[in-house]
LUMPADREN-823596 format. One line per 8 residues: their letters; for each residue y, x, z of N, C-alpha, C. Coordinates in pm, 1 decimal. Each point is the difference from the previous one (the first is absolute). Layout:
residues N
a	Y:X:Z:Y:X:Z:Y:X:Z | ... .
//
This chain:
residues 109
mtdnnvla	-295.9:2910.0:-186.7:138.1:-35.9:-126.7:55.3:22.6:-74.3 | -14.7:38.2:-128.6:19.1:85.5:-84.2:113.9:-9.7:-21.6 | 168.7:117.5:-69.6:87.4:-2.3:-27.9:70.6:-106.5:-61.5 | -101.2:-39.5:-126.5:64.3:-114.7:-70.6:-37.5:-136.8:50.6 | 85.4:-46.3:117.1:3.6:-114.8:78.0:54.1:-80.7:-100.7 | -87.4:-96.9:-49.7:58.7:-130.4:-51.7:89.3:-105.1:26.0 | -50.0:1.4:155.8:70.9:-87.9:68.5:143.4:21.4:70.3 | 78.0:165.4:-46.3:107.6:-2.1:31.2:72.8:-11.8:-123.2 .
dpalrerl	17.7:-91.9:-104.3:4.0:-61.1:-86.1:21.2:-97.8:14.9 | 123.5:-65.5:36.4:62.1:-157.6:43.0:-96.5:-102.9:-115.3 | 59.7:30.6:-127.6:-47.2:-33.3:-72.1:-197.6:-25.2:-27.9 | -12.1:108.4:-15.8:-139.9:22.9:12.5:-60.0:-76.0:112.4 | 35.4:-2.8:124.0:-9.8:-97.6:116.8:-40.5:-106.4:2.9 | 128.0:-52.5:-52.0:29.6:-147.1:-32.5:-122.5:-85.3:-92.1 | -45.4:61.9:-101.3:-90.3:-56.9:-113.3:-134.0:53.4:102.4 | -44.6:103.4:89.4:-125.1:-10.2:97.3:4.3:-136.7:39.9 .
eaaafrrl	72.0:12.6:92.6:3.3:-95.8:99.3:-20.3:-113.0:-44.5 | 61.0:-42.5:-115.1:47.0:-152.7:-47.1:-176.3:-8.4:-119.0 | -37.0:85.9:-83.8:-128.7:41.5:34.4:-93.9:-72.6:120.4 | -37.4:85.6:94.3:-68.8:-53.5:99.8:27.9:-126.7:36.6 | 139.9:-56.0:53.8:-14.7:-141.0:5.3:-55.1:-87.8:-69.2 | 21.0:31.1:-154.1:-90.6:-89.8:-56.4:-174.5:13.4:20.3 | -5.8:108.8:3.3:-156.5:63.0:72.4:-34.0:-119.6:98.9 | 72.0:3.9:80.4:2.4:-56.0:117.6:-39.3:-136.2:1.7 .
lthlrqrs	79.5:-69.4:-103.3:1.0:-128.8:-56.8:-99.3:-104.7:-49.2 | -40.2:132.2:-12.5:-130.3:-29.6:-175.1:-149.4:9.1:159.1 | 6.2:122.9:67.2:-105.1:-19.2:115.6:-8.8:-143.7:94.8 | 134.9:-23.3:49.7:13.7:-141.9:91.8:-44.8:-62.2:-94.4 | 43.0:-52.0:-134.4:-47.9:-101.3:-15.5:-186.5:-14.5:-32.4 | -3.6:143.4:-41.7:-172.8:7.5:-18.0:-85.0:-8.8:125.4 | 105.4:-4.4:142.2:-79.9:15.3:105.6:96.5:-111.4:75.6 | -85.0:-115.2:-63.0:34.2:-129.5:51.9:-42.9:-40.9:129.8 .
dvqnvdlm	-133.8:59.0:51.7:-77.0:-8.0:100.2:72.3:38.9:94.8 | 110.7:90.3:-23.8:69.1:41.3:137.2:115.1:-85.3:55.9 | -42.4:-47.2:51.9:126.1:-106.0:98.8:130.1:35.6:-11.0 | 127.5:-69.1:-2.2:109.5:56.6:60.9:-23.0:42.3:144.3 | -58.4:-114.8:66.5:38.7:24.0:179.8:-110.9:142.2:-12.7 | -76.5:67.1:-35.0:2.4:103.0:25.9:62.7:124.1:-28.2 | 64.5:-24.4:-148.3:61.5:149.7:-49.9:151.1:-4.6:135.7 | 66.7:-142.3:22.5:40.5:6.4:127.7:21.4:53.9:137.1 .
gwggfcrn	-133.8:-49.8:17.5:-42.8:50.5:130.9:-68.6:103.3:-48.5 | -56.8:144.3:-57.3:-44.6:77.9:-16.8:152.1:95.7:-67.3 | 53.0:-23.5:-80.1:121.5:74.8:-45.9:79.4:-64.4:-10.4 | 79.3:-78.1:104.9:143.5:-70.5:14.8:56.9:-50.2:-97.6 | -92.8:-41.5:-127.6:87.3:-52.3:-150.9:-136.1:-108.2:-102.9 | 46.0:-29.3:-36.9:-47.4:-75.7:-80.3:34.5:-7.4:-145.6 | -60.9:-123.9:-92.3:-24.1:-12.6:-126.7:184.5:-51.5:58.8 | -14.2:-123.0:71.8:171.5:-13.3:-0.6:105.7:103.7:6.4 .
clgdwlhe	-35.8:75.2:101.1:117.8:73.6:16.4:46.5:103.8:-152.5 | -116.2:49.9:-53.7:40.3:13.0:-121.6:127.4:-28.5:-47.6 | -85.7:-158.7:-71.0:50.8:-85.3:-47.4:193.8:-24.3:35.8 | 11.2:18.1:118.1:107.6:-37.2:98.8:88.5:140.9:-51.8 | -78.7:111.2:14.8:101.0:92.4:2.7:71.0:54.1:-155.5 | -112.3:-84.3:-76.9:59.9:29.7:-115.8:131.9:-69.9:-22.0 | -21.3:-117.1:67.5:111.1:-116.5:-3.4:122.2:81.7:36.9 | -5.1:66.0:151.3:100.5:35.6:25.2:103.6:156.6:-32.1 .
eaeamglt	-144.9:59.7:-122.1:60.1:129.7:-92.9:88.0:-60.7:-20.9 | -44.1:-93.9:-81.7:91.9:-45.9:-129.9:157.2:-100.7:62.5 | -10.2:-55.9:100.9:102.8:-35.6:76.7:130.4:135.8:-15.3 | -109.2:58.3:80.2:86.9:129.3:28.9:72.3:72.7:-139.4 | -44.2:-10.5:-94.4:-3.0:61.6:-182.2:145.4:-70.6:10.7 | 7.6:-138.8:57.0:67.4:-143.1:-82.4:-33.9:-80.0:-54.4 | -173.3:19.8:-33.4:-56.3:-57.9:-79.9:-76.2:-71.9:36.6 | -18.7:-175.8:-80.4:-28.7:-99.3:65.1:-183.6:16.0:-20.1 .
lgkdegrt	-90.2:-44.9:121.9:-102.8:-1.7:-4.2:-113.7:-60.5:93.7 | 16.8:-124.8:28.0:-86.3:-123.8:122.8:-81.5:120.9:72.0 | -17.6:-76.6:86.3:-141.1:-6.9:78.9:-114.2:-50.6:-97.8 | 39.1:-87.8:12.3:-104.7:-38.4:-88.3:-85.6:84.0:-131.0 | 104.9:31.2:-78.9:17.0:78.3:-127.2:-110.6:137.7:32.6 | 79.7:37.6:125.1:-125.3:133.7:42.4:-92.2:-25.3:26.0 | -59.2:-98.2:77.2:-85.9:13.0:57.9:-119.2:-57.3:-62.4 | 58.5:-31.9:-145.7:-88.3:-32.1:-124.7:-48.1:82.7:-73.9 .
hvygmtqa	135.4:46.7:-31.3:-47.6:184.8:-39.8:-74.1:63.5:79.8 | -43.6:-25.9:110.6:-89.2:124.6:90.6:-133.0:-89.2:-20.0 | 43.7:-121.5:32.6:-172.7:-46.5:-29.7:-69.6:-32.1:-116.7 | 105.1:28.8:-97.2:-47.5:-88.7:-177.9:-23.7:-113.5:28.1 | 37.9:-103.1:81.0:-13.0:-118.6:-56.3:99.5:-80.6:125.3 | 18.2:-100.9:23.8:93.9:-48.4:148.2:-52.2:6.3:84.5 | 58.1:34.6:148.5:-89.8:19.6:89.4:-75.6:-69.3:67.5 | 28.1:-173.0:-47.9:-79.0:-134.5:39.1:-103.2:39.4:-112.5 .
ewkarhql	-7.8:63.9:-93.9:-117.9:-20.5:-92.5:-84.7:111.5:42.1 | 52.5:41.8:31.5:-82.0:190.6:88.1:-92.3:-101.2:143.6 | 130.4:-41.7:79.0:-111.5:-95.9:130.9:-60.9:-73.9:-20.5 | 7.8:-88.9:-102.3:-171.6:-99.2:-47.9:-74.0:56.6:-26.6 | 7.1:119.3:-87.5:-98.3:61.0:-80.4:-88.3:96.2:133.8 | 86.4:78.7:92.7:-44.8:115.3:53.2:34.7:12.9:134.8 | 77.1:-35.4:32.0:61.5:-51.9:156.4:-147.8:-45.4:89.0 | -51.7:89.2:158.3:-103.9:-107.7:33.6:111.3:28.7:129.8 .
pasqaqld	-54.8:-144.8:83.3:22.5:-14.1:147.6:43.9:114.0:88.5 | 79.2:66.1:50.1:25.1:139.6:87.2:-26.7:-47.5:114.7 | -81.7:94.1:67.0:-28.1:-29.7:161.4:53.0:45.1:93.1 | -5.9:-0.1:166.1:65.0:37.0:77.2:47.4:126.9:26.6 | -103.0:84.3:-41.2:-3.4:120.4:2.5:77.8:68.9:-87.0 | 11.1:-80.2:-144.7:36.8:63.0:-102.5:198.4:-32.4:71.4 | -30.1:-158.5:9.3:160.0:-3.6:47.1:74.3:124.2:96.5 | -81.6:-16.2:109.7:51.8:113.2:121.2:28.4:122.8:-50.9 .
rmaeslak	-102.3:49.1:-117.0:2.0:148.5:-36.9:158.5:-24.5:-99.9 | 11.7:-71.6:-58.2:78.6:-14.9:-74.1:192.1:9.5:98.8 | -8.5:-51.4:87.1:84.7:-39.3:73.6:79.0:139.7:105.2 | -137.4:77.3:16.3:27.7:130.1:48.4:44.4:79.2:-79.1 | -26.7:-13.9:-154.8:0.6:102.8:-134.2:199.8:-54.3:18.7 | 37.2:-127.8:-17.8:154.8:-36.1:-11.8:26.1:50.8:94.3 | -40.1:11.5:153.3:119.5:72.0:74.0:43.1:108.4:-25.4 | -126.0:73.2:-85.3:7.3:134.9:20.3:95.8:60.9:-99.5 .
neavr	-3.7:-121.6:-156.8:129.2:-11.3:-78.0:105.6:35.4:15.0 | 21.9:-48.6:119.9:149.4:-1.8:75.1:73.6:163.0:29.1 | -89.8:99.1:-73.0:48.5:140.7:83.9:-28.0:21.5:-133.8 | -39.1:-38.7:-112.2:40.5:53.5:-136.0:147.7:-41.4:-22.1 | 18.8:-91.9:28.7:123.3:-45.8:-112.6:141.2:74.0:48.9 .
//
């Protein structure tokens, strides 16, 4: 770590975090082969969560951004369109792993 820690500056940190988030969105849009059920199963969040978190943060700031609008922003298209193009049926193993992961999320809130 250097003495010049850019993360110590709140404005710079926010800009860096926003840029990293935009990069994450680009990555997820390009990796449509990665299913939401797998993201949920291994990481405890998915594209829907990111869209919902945008909605919740906007609401906390007194702004209006619907869940569907947040999800559309994350997907780069409507959720229904993404599902029709990319979503595969989930296996029972994927669903079981997701259920275990969701239970772990309760400790994070």
